[in-house]
C-alpha positions in Angstrom: -35.2 14.0 48.3 -37.4 14.9 51.4 -40.5 12.9 51.9 -40.7 11.8 48.4 -40.5 15.1 47.2 -37.3 16.3 44.8 -35.1 19.0 45.8 -33.9 21.5 43.1 -30.7 23.6 43.9 -30.4 26.5 41.5 -28.3 29.4 41.4 -29.2 32.6 43.0 -31.4 34.8 40.8 -32.8 31.7 38.9 -36.4 32.1 37.9 -38.4 28.7 37.7 -41.6 28.6 35.7 -43.9 25.5 34.8 -47.0 24.9 32.7 -48.2 27.6 30.1 -46.1 30.4 31.4 -42.9 28.3 30.8 -44.2 27.5 27.2 -44.9 31.1 26.5 -41.6 32.4 27.8 -39.9 30.0 25.5 -41.7 30.9 22.5 -41.4 34.5 23.0 -37.5 34.3 23.4 -37.5 32.3 20.2 -39.7 34.8 18.4 -37.2 37.7 19.6 -34.4 36.1 17.8 -36.4 35.6 14.5 -37.4 39.2 14.7 -33.9 40.2 15.1 -32.8 38.5 12.0 -36.0 39.1 9.8 -35.2 42.8 8.6 -32.1 41.2 6.8 -34.1 39.2 4.7 -34.8 39.6 0.9 -33.3 42.1 -1.5 -34.0 45.1 0.5 -32.7 43.6 3.8 -30.5 45.7 5.9 -27.3 44.8 7.1 -26.5 44.3 10.8 -23.5 45.9 12.8 -22.6 43.7 15.8 -19.9 44.6 18.3 -18.5 42.1 20.5 -17.1 42.4 24.0 -13.5 43.0 22.7 -14.9 46.0 20.5 -14.6 43.9 17.2 -17.2 45.1 14.6 -18.8 42.6 12.1 -21.2 44.0 9.3 -23.4 41.4 7.5 -26.9 40.4 6.7 -26.3 36.8 6.7 -28.5 35.1 9.2 -26.1 32.4 10.5 -23.4 34.7 11.0 -25.5 37.5 12.9 -26.8 34.5 15.4 -23.3 33.1 15.8 -22.0 36.6 16.7 -25.0 37.1 19.1 -24.7 36.2 22.8 -27.6 34.1 23.3 -28.3 32.6 27.0 -32.0 31.5 26.9 -32.1 27.7 26.1 -35.3 28.2 23.6 -33.5 30.9 21.7 -30.3 28.7 21.5 -32.5 26.1 19.6 -33.4 28.8 17.0 -29.7 29.4 16.6 -29.2 25.6 16.3 -31.9 25.8 13.4 -29.8 28.4 11.5 -26.6 26.3 12.0 -28.2 23.3 10.7 -29.5 24.7 7.7 -26.2 26.4 6.9 -24.5 23.0 7.4 -26.7 21.0 5.4 -27.9 23.5 2.7 -25.6 26.3 2.9 -28.2 29.1 2.3 -31.6 29.9 3.6 -30.8 30.3 7.2 -32.6 33.5 7.8 -35.6 32.0 6.1 -35.5 29.0 8.2 -35.3 31.1 11.5 -38.3 33.5 10.3 -40.3 30.5 9.4 -39.6 28.8 12.7 -40.6 31.9 14.6 -43.8 32.5 12.7 -44.9 28.5 13.5 -44.2 29.4 17.1 -46.1 32.5 17.1 -49.1 30.6 15.4 -48.5 27.7 18.1 -48.8 30.4 20.8 -52.4 31.4 19.7 -53.5 27.6 19.8 -52.0 27.1 23.2 -54.2 30.2 24.4 -57.2 28.2 23.1 -56.1 25.1 25.4 -54.8 23.1 22.4 -52.5 20.6 23.7 -49.1 21.4 22.5 -47.0 18.2 22.8 -49.6 16.1 21.0 -52.3 18.1 18.8 -50.0 21.1 17.8 -46.8 18.9 17.4 -48.7 16.3 14.9 -50.4 18.9 13.3 -47.1 20.5 12.1 -45.8 17.0 11.3 -48.7 16.5 9.0 -48.1 19.9 7.4 -44.6 19.0 6.8 -45.4 16.0 5.1 -48.0 17.8 2.8 -45.3 20.4 2.1 -42.8 17.7 1.0 -45.5 16.4 -1.4 -46.4 19.7 -2.9 -42.6 20.6 -3.3 -42.0 17.4 -5.2 -44.9 17.8 -7.5 -43.5 21.2 -8.8 -40.0 20.3 -8.8 -38.0 19.8 -11.8 -35.0 17.4 -12.3 -31.7 19.3 -12.9 -28.9 17.4 -14.9 -25.2 17.9 -14.4 -24.8 19.6 -17.6 -27.4 22.3 -16.9 -24.5 24.6 -16.3 -26.5 27.8 -16.5 -29.0 26.9 -14.2 -26.6 25.5 -11.6 -24.6 28.6 -11.9 -27.7 30.6 -11.1 -28.4 28.4 -8.2 -24.8 29.1 -6.7 -25.1 32.9 -7.5 -28.4 33.2 -5.4 -26.7 31.6 -2.6 -23.8 33.9 -2.9 -26.0 36.8 -3.1 -26.3 37.5 0.6 -22.5 36.8 1.2 -19.6 39.2 1.6 -18.2 37.8 -1.9 -21.3 38.6 -3.7 -19.4 41.1 -6.0 -17.4 38.1 -7.4 -20.4 35.7 -7.6 -20.2 34.9 -11.4 -16.6 33.7 -10.9 -17.2 31.8 -7.6 -20.4 30.2 -9.3 -18.3 29.2 -12.2 -15.6 27.5 -9.9 -18.2 26.0 -7.7 -19.9 24.3 -10.4 -16.6 23.0 -12.0 -15.5 21.8 -8.5 -18.6 20.0 -7.7 -18.7 18.4 -11.2 -15.2 17.3 -10.9 -16.0 15.1 -8.0 -19.4 13.9 -8.5 -19.8 10.3 -8.7 -22.7 8.2 -10.1 -23.8 5.5 -7.7 -26.8 3.2 -8.3 -28.1 5.6 -11.0 -27.8 8.6 -8.9 -25.1 11.2 -8.6 -23.4 11.6 -5.1 -20.9 14.3 -4.1 -18.7 14.0 -1.3 -17.7 17.4 -0.2 -14.8 16.1 1.6 -13.0 15.7 -1.8 -13.3 19.5 -2.2 -10.5 21.1 -0.2 -10.7 25.0 0.4 -7.3 26.6 1.0 -7.4 30.3 2.2 -4.2 32.5 1.7 -3.6 35.8 3.3 -3.4 38.8 0.7 -5.0 39.3 -2.8 -8.4 39.8 -3.7 -11.5 37.3 -4.2 -10.9 37.6 -7.9 -7.5 35.8 -7.4 -9.6 32.6 -6.4 -8.8 29.7 -8.6 -9.7 26.1 -9.1 -6.8 23.4 -9.2 -7.4 20.1 -10.2 -4.9 17.9 -8.1 -3.4 18.2 -4.6 -1.9 21.4 -2.9 1.2 21.0 -0.9 1.3 23.5 1.8 5.0 24.1 2.4 7.1 26.8 3.8 10.5 27.9 2.2 13.2 25.8 3.7 15.6 29.0 3.7 14.4 32.5 3.3 17.1 33.0 0.7 15.3 30.6 -1.4 14.2 31.9 -4.8 10.5 32.1 -5.6 8.9 30.8 -9.0 10.5 32.2 -11.9 9.6 32.8 -15.5 11.5 30.1 -16.9 11.6 27.3 -14.3 10.0 26.3 -10.8 12.3 26.5 -7.9 12.3 23.4 -5.6 12.2 25.9 -2.7 8.9 27.5 -3.7 5.4 26.7 -2.6 3.3 25.9 -5.7 0.4 23.6 -6.3 1.0 20.2 -7.8 -1.1 20.0 -11.1 
């Protein structure tokens, strides 16, 4: 500090903004991220083709996948990416919707800022109040779902799979998901709880999505002791083969 004033050392080419200009710049960056994924939303959503620096190509309409593959540098834009990742981590679906709604809220906030409404207090508090009211409305129209409502739960799983690359096998995967969750669900204090750490997903190269199967038990992933060891035969199980323990 010189004369009580702080000194900021920034990289060459760095631009520093304060006040409304900085807020608007952050909002514009966040809205740009929302605009990039909004066209992939819904049944008529378009796929995105992404090419990284190595030339690898990814084609998807999944919001979180698109944002993960994008090279985002702006801090505010990175926060939008985190919104998508958080939604995917806690819910597993609705990543594009979460980003589009966040972008729309920021766009409305920009109009309020232009009217000299204070962002950290008035606008933020208004959004908090709106969120609480939205929760009350959702609770009032929601319906309880029982573990035995297989058809409804499978439809919910199928909806989440519709935007994934495995959508062609969503019926089978929905059935497997339902059976897996039901198998590990525990009733604690009158409420059902599911610890997803009790569900292990093991990926193997080769085969198709339709080869996916649910195994009740433990999978021991072990390589053959010797290349000459036989594989599973029709009459008996070889001690050298790699097979799930049921």
